Structures are given as structure tokens and as C-alpha cells.
C-alpha positions in Angstrom: 102.1 86.3 109.8 99.2 86.8 112.1 98.2 90.0 114.4 97.5 87.5 117.1 100.4 86.4 118.8 99.1 83.1 120.3 98.3 82.1 116.7 102.0 82.6 115.6 103.1 80.6 118.6 100.9 78.0 118.1 101.7 77.4 114.5 105.5 77.9 115.2 105.2 75.1 117.8 103.4 72.6 115.3 105.9 73.3 112.7 108.8 72.6 115.1 107.1 69.6 116.3 106.7 68.3 112.6 110.4 69.2 111.5 111.9 68.1 115.0 114.5 71.0 114.5 115.5 70.3 110.9 117.5 72.5 108.7 114.5 74.1 107.4 113.3 75.6 110.6 115.6 78.5 110.9 114.6 79.6 107.4 110.9 79.9 108.5 109.8 83.5 109.7 107.0 83.9 112.0 105.8 87.3 112.9 102.6 89.0 114.4 103.0 92.3 112.4 99.8 93.8 111.0 99.5 94.0 107.4 99.1 97.4 105.7 99.7 99.3 102.7 103.1 99.9 103.4 103.7 95.9 104.3 106.0 95.2 101.2 108.6 97.3 102.6 108.6 95.8 105.9 109.4 92.0 104.2 112.9 91.1 104.5 113.4 88.1 101.8 116.4 86.6 101.1 117.2 86.8 97.4 118.6 83.4 96.9 115.8 81.1 98.0 112.3 80.4 96.7 109.3 81.4 99.1 105.9 80.1 99.5 103.8 83.0 100.9 100.0 82.4 102.1 98.5 86.0 102.5 94.8 86.1 104.2 94.4 89.7 104.7 91.0 90.1 107.0 89.0 91.2 103.8 91.6 92.7 101.5 93.0 95.4 103.5 97.0 95.4 102.9 96.8 93.1 99.6 98.7 95.1 97.2 100.3 94.0 93.8 103.5 95.5 95.2 103.3 92.9 98.4 102.4 90.0 95.8 105.6 91.2 93.3 108.0 91.2 96.6 106.7 87.8 97.8 107.1 86.3 94.2 110.3 88.1 93.0 112.7 85.2 93.9 112.8 82.4 91.1 110.5 79.5 92.0 108.4 81.6 94.7 104.8 81.1 94.9 102.1 83.4 96.5 98.6 82.0 97.5 96.2 84.7 98.7 92.7 85.0 99.6 90.6 87.0 97.4 87.1 88.0 98.7 85.4 88.9 95.7 82.1 89.8 97.7 83.9 92.1 99.6 85.8 93.8 96.8 82.5 94.0 94.7 80.9 95.6 97.5 83.7 98.2 97.8 83.8 99.0 94.1 80.2 99.8 94.1 80.6 102.1 96.9 82.0 105.6 98.3 85.4 106.4 98.1 86.1 105.1 101.8 87.9 102.2 100.3 89.6 103.7 97.3 92.9 103.5 99.0 92.9 99.6 99.5 91.4 99.0 95.8 94.0 100.9 94.3 96.7 99.2 96.2 95.4 96.0 94.5 94.2 96.9 91.1 96.2 100.4 90.9 94.6 103.8 90.6 93.6 103.6 86.9 92.1 100.2 87.2 90.4 100.7 90.2 88.5 103.9 88.9 87.7 102.2 85.5 86.2 99.2 87.4 84.0 101.5 89.9 82.8 103.4 86.7 81.7 100.1 85.0 79.8 99.0 88.1 
């Protein structure tokens, strides 16, 4: 998923060329929905197939434990996500502006504890 529609269209075209209309193609979902804190409720994943997800939130916006749980709930599912330590570290040591996103990743109690330790 990518907010840039042209990126999704290019990715879809490349995958179609690689798979040449194979049986796997209808199972692949392409979307340009912008990831937010409620994104895990917007995802529709069949319960009987493993899913490989790559999550690259711009910074860490939208990356939540609920999202990761949703993506790996099926047996055999895997999730690869980009975790920008420098951005997280800066947010943990600054004001409350980023608390909502930090709580989505770590939970309210753990985010508060991390902030106090830093």
C-alpha cells in the first residue's frame, strides 16, 4: 500500500509481468490507502491463508501493535516493518506531540515509561 497511486500502478504492472496472469495474482491486494492509527480496522484479510506484509510507515505514523497483530494473525503469516530508531528516539525525548503514535507502537504504559527513562 502506498499513498502515491502511480507507485501502486507500477508495482501491480511489474508483478503482473512476473506472474504472467498466474493463479497467485488474484490473491494480491493493491491499495493506496493512507496508513493511520485506525488502519488495522480497514484491512480485510482472509482467515485461511498466510500473508506476507511489508509495512513502511513514513517515519512511524500508523505503525501500531494492533496493525502488526492483524497482519500476522493467520498461521504462517509474516510481517516485515521499517522501524526508524532515530525518529522514535527523537519522539520519545520530545514534547507530547507524538505521544499518540508512540502509544500505538508501545502501548500507553510502556511509552510513558520509555519517555521517563530518557
